N, C-alpha and C positions, 0 to 999 in steps of 0.2 A: 954165743958168737953166733951175732947177727948176719945174714946172707943177704945178699942183694937179688931182688926177685930175677930168675932167669939162670941165674948161678946153680952150677950142678952140687946136688946135696946127695948124701949115702942114704938110700931105703935097702930094706930087709922085704922080698918080697915071695911067695909061697903062694902056690895054688891051694885054695880053701878046699876039701874033704875026698883029693885024689889022692893025700899020701906023699908025694912027691915033694921033695926037702927046700929048701928054700936057698936064697943064691939073693948077692947081695950086688946093687945096683948102683950108678950115678948118673941122675938125670935132674933136669926143671923142676919138676911137678911129680907129685902123686902119681898120675895119670899116666904123664910118661913113661914112668917107671914100670907100672901096669903092663902097657904096651910092650915097652923091652922084656921085658921078663916073657910074654907068650910068644914073641917073635922069637926070641932064643929057644924057645922049647915048646915046637906044637907040640901040642897033646889031643891025642884023641876021647870024643866026651860022650862018645856016643850018638844019639836021637839029638839031643840037644845041643844046638851051634853056639853056645855062652860056657865061656870057660869063669869060676868065681876067682879073682885074687884081691888077696889081702896084702895091701903095702903097709909098712910101718918105717916111718922116719926115725932115725938109728938116733938122729942127734934130739928130738923132743918126745920120741916115744908113740908121739900120735897115729894113728892107725886109720885108715880108710879101703873099703872093701869097691870092685868097680867087678862088673860083669862086662866081658870082651867078646862081643861077636868074632867068633874064629873064620866065619865065612865073610862077612863084609870090614872087621876091622872096628867097628864103631865100640863104643865104650858107654856106661852107665853107671852111676853108683848103684851096688846091691842094693834089694828092698826087703 
């Protein structure tokens, strides 16, 4: 099923390497799903202000990884 750009899609999101459970979120993009996860589950990550989040589109199976800076809220692809 084709969705229009901007329509909410379902994503499975979890924090990488922290052992936290995944969560299903409905957002318009991979990045928006990553930010929604981080906003709802503030996680202390120690000296590093970045949180790595894995986002999977439930319809297509595609995955993306994002680094979210918990202090500034900026996002970037994982390297």
